[in-house]
C-alpha positions in Angstrom: 0.0 0.0 0.0 2.8 2.4 0.9 4.6 1.7 -2.4 1.3 2.4 -4.3 0.9 5.7 -2.4 4.5 6.6 -3.1 4.1 5.8 -6.8 1.1 8.2 -7.0 2.9 10.9 -5.1 6.0 10.6 -7.3 3.8 10.7 -10.4 2.0 13.8 -9.2 5.2 15.5 -8.3 6.8 14.6 -11.6 3.8 16.1 -13.5 4.2 19.2 -11.5 7.9 19.5 -12.3 7.1 19.1 -16.0 4.4 21.8 -15.8 6.7 24.2 -13.9 9.5 23.7 -16.4 7.1 24.5 -19.2 6.2 27.7 -17.3 9.9 28.6 -17.0 10.4 28.0 -20.8 7.5 30.4 -21.5 9.0 33.1 -19.2 12.4 32.7 -21.0 10.7 32.9 -24.4 9.0 36.2 -23.4 12.4 37.6 -22.3 14.0 36.6 -25.5 11.1 38.0 -27.5 11.8 41.4 -25.9 15.4 41.2 -27.0 14.4 40.2 -30.5 12.0 43.1 -30.7 14.7 45.5 -29.6 17.0 44.3 -32.2 14.3 44.6 -34.9 13.8 48.2 -33.9 17.5 49.0 -33.8 17.7 50.4 -37.4 14.8 52.7 -36.6 16.5 54.0 -33.5 19.7 54.7 -35.6 17.7 56.7 -38.2 16.1 58.8 -35.5 19.5 59.6 -33.9 21.0 60.4 -37.3 18.1 62.8 -38.1 18.7 64.6 -34.8 22.4 64.8 -35.5 21.9 66.1 -39.1 19.6 68.8 -37.8 22.0 69.8 -35.0 19.5 68.9 -32.3 22.1 67.8 -29.9 19.9 68.0 -26.7 17.2 66.0 -28.4 19.8 63.4 -29.5 21.1 63.2 -25.9 17.7 62.7 -24.5 16.9 60.0 -27.0 20.1 58.2 -26.3 19.3 58.3 -22.6 15.9 56.7 -23.2 17.4 54.1 -25.4 20.0 53.2 -22.8 17.3 52.8 -20.2 15.3 50.5 -22.5 18.4 48.4 -23.3 19.2 48.1 -19.6 15.8 46.8 -18.8 16.0 43.9 -21.3 19.7 43.1 -21.2 20.6 39.8 -19.5 21.8 40.4 -15.9 23.5 37.1 -15.3 26.0 35.4 -17.6 27.4 32.2 -16.2 28.0 30.4 -19.6 25.2 27.9 -18.8 22.4 29.0 -21.2 19.5 27.3 -19.4 20.5 28.5 -15.9 21.1 32.0 -17.2 17.7 32.0 -18.8 15.9 30.9 -15.6 17.8 33.4 -13.4 17.3 36.3 -15.7 13.6 35.6 -16.3 13.0 35.4 -12.5 15.1 38.5 -11.8 13.1 40.4 -14.5 9.8 39.2 -12.9 11.0 40.3 -9.4 12.0 43.7 -10.5 8.7 44.1 -12.4 7.0 43.6 -9.0 9.1 46.3 -7.4 11.5 43.9 -5.6 15.1 45.0 -5.0 17.3 42.2 -6.3 20.9 41.5 -5.5 22.5 38.4 -7.2 25.9 36.9 -7.4 26.4 33.7 -9.4 29.6 31.8 -9.9 29.2 28.3 -11.4 31.7 25.6 -10.7 33.5 24.2 -13.8 31.4 21.0 -13.6 27.9 20.3 -12.2 27.0 17.1 -10.4 23.5 17.0 -11.7 21.6 17.6 -15.0 20.9 21.2 -15.6 17.1 20.3 -15.9 17.1 19.3 -12.2 19.2 22.3 -11.1 16.9 24.7 -12.9 13.9 23.0 -11.2 15.5 23.6 -7.8 16.5 27.1 -8.5 13.3 28.0 -10.3 11.2 26.8 -7.3 13.3 28.6 -4.8 12.9 31.9 -6.7 9.2 31.4 -7.3 8.6 30.9 -3.6 10.9 33.9 -2.8 9.1 36.2 -5.2 5.7 35.0 -3.7 7.0 35.8 -0.2 8.2 39.3 -1.3 4.8 40.0 -2.8 3.2 39.7 0.7 5.1 42.8 1.8 2.9 45.9 1.3 5.6 48.6 1.3 7.6 48.4 -2.0 10.8 49.7 -0.4 10.9 46.8 2.0 10.8 44.1 -0.7 14.1 42.4 -1.4 15.6 39.3 -2.9 19.2 38.1 -2.4 20.6 35.3 -4.6 24.0 33.6 -4.2 25.2 30.6 -6.2 28.7 29.3 -5.9 31.0 26.8 -4.1 31.2 26.5 -0.3 33.5 24.0 1.4 33.8 22.0 -1.8 30.1 21.8 -2.3 27.7 23.5 -4.7 25.9 26.1 -2.7 22.6 28.0 -3.4 21.3 30.7 -1.1 18.0 32.6 -1.6 16.9 35.1 1.0 13.8 37.2 0.7 11.5 39.6 2.6 8.1 38.4 3.6 5.0 39.3 5.7 3.3 35.9 5.6 2.3 33.7 8.5 4.9 30.8 8.3 3.6 27.3 9.2 6.2 24.9 10.6 5.5 21.5 12.1 8.0 19.0 13.4 10.8 21.0 11.9 9.3 21.1 8.4 7.9 24.1 6.6 4.5 23.9 5.0 2.8 25.9 2.3 0.7 28.8 3.5 -1.1 29.5 0.2 -1.7 27.6 -3.0 -1.1 23.9 -3.4 1.5 24.5 -6.1 3.7 26.2 -3.6 3.6 23.1 -1.4 4.6 21.0 -4.4 7.5 23.4 -5.0 8.8 22.7 -1.6 8.4 19.0 -2.1 10.1 19.2 -5.5 13.1 20.9 -4.0 13.4 18.5 -1.1 13.0 15.5 -3.4 15.7 16.5 -5.8 18.2 17.6 -3.1 17.7 14.2 -1.4 18.2 12.5 -4.8 21.6 14.0 -5.1 22.4 13.4 -1.4 22.4 17.1 -0.6 21.1 19.2 2.3 18.4 21.9 2.6 18.4 24.4 5.4 15.4 26.8 5.9 15.0 29.5 8.5 12.9 32.6 9.1 11.9 35.4 11.3 9.0 37.7 11.1 10.4 39.6 8.1 13.0 37.4 6.4 12.9 33.9 4.9 16.2 32.2 3.9 16.9 28.9 2.2 20.3 27.3 1.7 20.9 24.2 -0.5 24.2 22.3 -0.4 24.9 19.7 -3.1 28.0 17.5 -3.4 30.3 18.3 -6.3 
């Protein structure tokens, strides 16, 4: 009976992971579409700037360049690790967070070799960031919303740290955190725990009334 229950649980969680990765791919495609649109309009921007220059409208040219620089900064990829899939997930989530008025600080340094498929790593990181962004969204005052991301190597292990502001009521029973909102968020926690256990890693979560932090350590 227990094996049958575990089979159904694994199947449900696997379907969730497939669905969430599909969602990530859609977010990434939206980000790349913005970049393609900018490139498509590049010639038009050059023509406008050339017209201002030919007419001696230097202040207008300067203003136009400033606006163009702001637009480019908003769609330019923030993180460049060399791993295309990981970069795409990170940048799409960072873009989403900033669109929700969340202050983001990220530092990412990938090791030369990963101990797991990038699909599983992106599932872990994507779920961590989804939960963090959801937590930040419970904070009413925009200036108090923040998200800190660190990815690197710590004591010869692959280390991920995600810290975020929150104003939610945290449920914890027997040392385990539970979802406080939608069922999907609970599946996100389960998905992280399952994959970390699969690769013999460790998850550490802690919180106070205003901050939630998750650390993941995975063997290299």
